[in-house]
N, C-alpha and C positions, 0 to 999 in steps of 0.2 A: 577217624580215617575212613571207615567203611561208609559212614553217612555221606562224607564229602564225595567219595567215588560214586556213590549212588546218585547224588544230585547231578554230578557231571554227566553220568550216563543218561540220566533223564533228559538233560538239556540236548545232548547229542541225539538221543532218540526222537525228541520233538522236531529237531531240524531235519532229520532224515524222513520222518513221517510227513512233514510239510511238503517235501519234494514229491513224495509218492501221492499225497492227496491232490496235488496240482496236476498230476499226469493226465487225468481224464479231461482236462480243460480243452485240449486240442480236439478230442473226440466230440465234445459237445459244441465246440465252435463249428465243427462240420455238420452236426445235427441241425444247428440253428441256420447255417448257411443253406443247407439243402431242404430245410423244413420237413425233415423226415428222420425217424429213428432207424429205418431200414430193418435189419435183422438183429440189431443189438438187443441184449436181454437186460432188464432192469433188476433182476433178482440179486446179482452180486452187490449192487449199490444199496438195496434194501437191507440185505444181511449186514453190510458194513454199517449202515445207519443204526440198526438195532444194537450192534456191538458197541458203537461209539456212545450211544445213549446210556447203555448199561454201565460202561466203564467211566463215563463222566460222573454218573451218580455214585459209582464205587469209590472214586477219588475224592468225592465231596466229604467234608468233615462229619456230616451226619452219619456216614457209614464208616469211613476210615479213621475216625477219632483224631481230628486235627488235620493239618495240611501236609502230612508226611507223603501223601501220594498226589501232591499238587500238580506235578508234571503230567501224571496220568489224567487228571481232571482237565488240565489245560488242553492237551493235544486231542483228547477225545471230544471236548466241546468244540474245538475247531473242526474236527472231523464231522461232527453233526451238521455244522453250517455248510460244509462242502457237499455232503451227501444230500441234504435237503435241496440244495440248489440243483444238483444233477438230476435228482428224481423229479423235481418240479419241471425242469426243462423237458425231461423224457415224457412226462404225462401231457404236457402242453402240445408237443409235436407228434405224439403217438396217435395212430388211428383209433377210432372208437372201440373196435374189438379188443384193443390192447389196453385202453385206458381203464376199463372196468376191473379186470383181474389185478392189474398193478395197484389200483386204488384200494381194492379189497385186501390185498396182501399187506400193503403199507398200514392200513387201518388195523389189521390183526396184530402186527408187531407193535404198533403204538399202544394198542390196548394191553398187550402183555407187559410192555414197559410201564404203563400207567398202573397196572395192578402191582407190579414189583415195587414201584415207588410208594404206593399207598400202604402196602403190607409192611414194608421195611420202615416206614415213617410212623405209623399209628398202631400197628399190632405187635411188632417186635421192638422191645424196649432197651436192648443192650447193644453196644457197638460190636461185640464179638459175634452175636447171632445175626446182626444186620450184615456184617462182613461175610459170614458164611453163606447167608441166603443170597445176597446180591452177587457175591463172588461166584457162586455155583451157577447162577444164571449167566453171568458174564463168560464163564468158561464154555458153557454150551453155545452161546452166541458166537464166540470166537472160533470154536470148532467148526460151526456151520460156515463161517466166513472163510476160514482157511481151506475148506474143502473145495471152494470155487475154482482155484487155479488148476485143479486136477483135470478139469474139462479141457483146458489148453494142452496139458501134457498128453492126454489121450489123442487130441487132434494132431499133435506133432508126431506121435508114434504111428498113427494111422496114415498120415500123408508123407512121413519122412521128410518134413520140411520145418525148419526152425523159424520160418517167417511168422508162424503163429504164436511165437513165444519170445519176445524181445529179451536179449541177454541182460541189459542193464536193469530192466524192470525186475527180472528174476533175481539178479544180484542184490539190488537194493531191498527187495522184499525179504530176502534171507538175512541181510545185515540188520534190518529193522527188527526182525524176530529175535535175532541173536542178542542185540543190545537190550531189548526189553526182557528177555529171558534172564540175562545176567542181572539186570535191575531187580527183577523179582527174587532171584536167588540171594542177592545181598540183603534184601529186606525180609527174607524168609517168608515170602508171600506166594503161596501155591496158586492163588487165583490169577496171578500175573505170569508166574513161571510156566505152569502147565500148558496153557494154550500156545504160548510162544515156543515151547519145545516142539509142539506139532507144527507150528509155522516154520521152525528151523528145518524140520524133517522134510516138509513139502518144498521148502526152498532148495535144500540140497538135491532133492529128487529132480526139480526143474533144471538145476545147473548141470547135473549128470546127464539128463536127457538131452540138454542143449549140446553138451560136449560130444555126445555120441552122434547126434543127427546133424550137427553143424558140418561134419566131414562127409556127410552123405552126398554122393553125386547125383542121386535120384531126385528129379524135380517133383513138385506136387502132382498128385494124380490127375487132377483136372482143375481148370480155372475156377469152376464153381466151388470146388472144395476149398481152394485157396481163399476165395472171397469170404465164404462162410466161416472158415477157420480164423481169418483175421478178425472178423467181427466177434466171434466167440472169445478169442484170446484177449482182445481189447477190453471187452466187457468184464471178463473174469479177472484179468491181471490188474488192470488199472484201478478197479474198485477195491481191491483187497490189499493195497499197499499200506498196511497197518502195523503196528500199534501194539498197545498193551494186550 
């Protein structure tokens, strides 16, 4: 019974994640149309890529001992494809001064993932220890990823405008974290449960802040603040609609 519920939750979680993964498509259509990345930051997309890579490997039978975390592997692998596409578009249209640091950061995280893969494959020889090792890195990567939307929260508080933090994006981010947290609890998997507890907490914070400032009559402080805030919010919120 528990296993069946867990499978159903995994399928629902995958469906919600797909909706969130596709959210930045409109943003990058704009980037392509304007042939410019503007003030958008690529960091949230890089952090999400690292988390997706780590959890796709975590869900693979080499680490998880069978396909009991198949849904984690599946949705994380799809996330990898999305994030690689977004980052590639960003690098293509970014000015030269932005290309180099972004490329270096991406290379750093890919190197860390490569080391994780090699160590867990050839140095660690038991499923339990592989799960502990890869899961611990996965928790760290997810914590970094889930911290990104706090930038948007800060922007909302500073400008007293919820234009910087779309309600449905915050809601679906919270629901995604909630689903995967329950999925992890049913499987007694702390490496899926713990980061999504943090995701639930940040999701609740975003919804509370939205409720408080959606009733505010005060308009954004300046037009420049609003434009900058929208770009920060879009980069942070759309990139982190995850996941296990």
